[in-house]
N, C-alpha and C positions, 0 to 999 in steps of 0.2 A: 527657829526651825519652822518651815512651812509644811503644813499638812494639806495635801491636795484632796479635792472632793472624792476622787476614786479611792484613795486610801481611807478616808473617813467611811465611805460606803462599805468597803471591805471589812472594816472593824465592826460596824453595826451588823453586817451580814454574818460574821463569825459568831458574834454574841447571840444573835437570835436563832442561829442554826442549832444551837445546843438544845433548845426547847422545842424546835419544830422538826418533827420526824414523821414521815409518812409510812403507812402500812398498806397491805394489799386491800384491806377493807376501807381504809380512810387514807388515801394517798395525799401527797403534798402537792398543792397547786403553786408552782413556782413561776413567778412573773419576771421577765427581763424587759427593760425599756431602753431603747437606744434613742438617738436624736430623731430618727425618722420612723422607726418601726417599733412594734411591741410583740412579744412572744410569750406564750403560756405553755407549761408542760405539767402533766400529772405524773408524779414520780413515786414509785414504791421504794423506799429507802432500805427495806429489809432485804429485798432481792436485787437492789441496785439496777432497776429497769425503769424505762420511760414507758408508761402505759398509753399515753395519748399526748398529742401536742397540737397547737394551733398558732398561727402567726398572721401578721398583717401583710405578708409578702404576696398574697394572691393578686391577680390582675383586677379583680372586682373592686379593690380598695385603692386604686391608683389616685383618683381625683377627689378624695374626700379628706376631711380634716383628721388630724391625729387622734382627736377625742372620739370621733366616729369610728375610726379604725379600732380603737380600744374596745368600744362597745361591741363591734362585730366579732372581735376575737373572744370576748367574754361569753357571748352567746354561742359561738362555735365550740369552745371548750366545754361548755355545759352540755351541749348536744352530744358531743363525743363521749363525755363521761356517762351520760344516761344510756347511750348505746352500749357502753362497756359494763353497765350495771352498777355504776358508782353514783351514790347520792350525797355522800358527805366527804368533805376534803378538809385538809389543814392548809390555811392560806400562808404562803411564804412570799413576802413582799421583796425579798432579796436585797435588803438594805436600803431600798428606796422609801421615801416618805409616803405615807398613806394619804395622798391627795392627788388631784389632777387625773392623769390617765390611769394610774394604778387603781384609784378609787372607782373610776368609771368601769374598768374591767371587772372589778370585784362585784360591783352592783349589778352589772349585766349578767355575770355568772350566777348570782343569787336569783335574779329574775328568771334565768333559764332552769332553775330548780336545784342548784347545788346548795348544800347547807354547810356553812362554816362561820 
């Protein structure tokens, strides 16, 4: 039986989601990485709402590397969180390994002032 990468990521995602819950005071910073873009959302799981989001789809990130896009998204989500009065989050890597673009985004969010 062949287990595909997406299926493996979904299994890891469901296992880690049990322990990763966001609240209004400490929302969940959920990261999704596609082949070309990267997205980040601040989610309050108690009220099931998205408090803020940032992505690499803006026109200012067209001609830069994917790693640089991740860094810009990390800084952008940190700025939006500070504007909303949020300083601490729970990091949800969404089943992806914590290296590469996911790690760059997390480090940039920490540099921007988020605590996790």
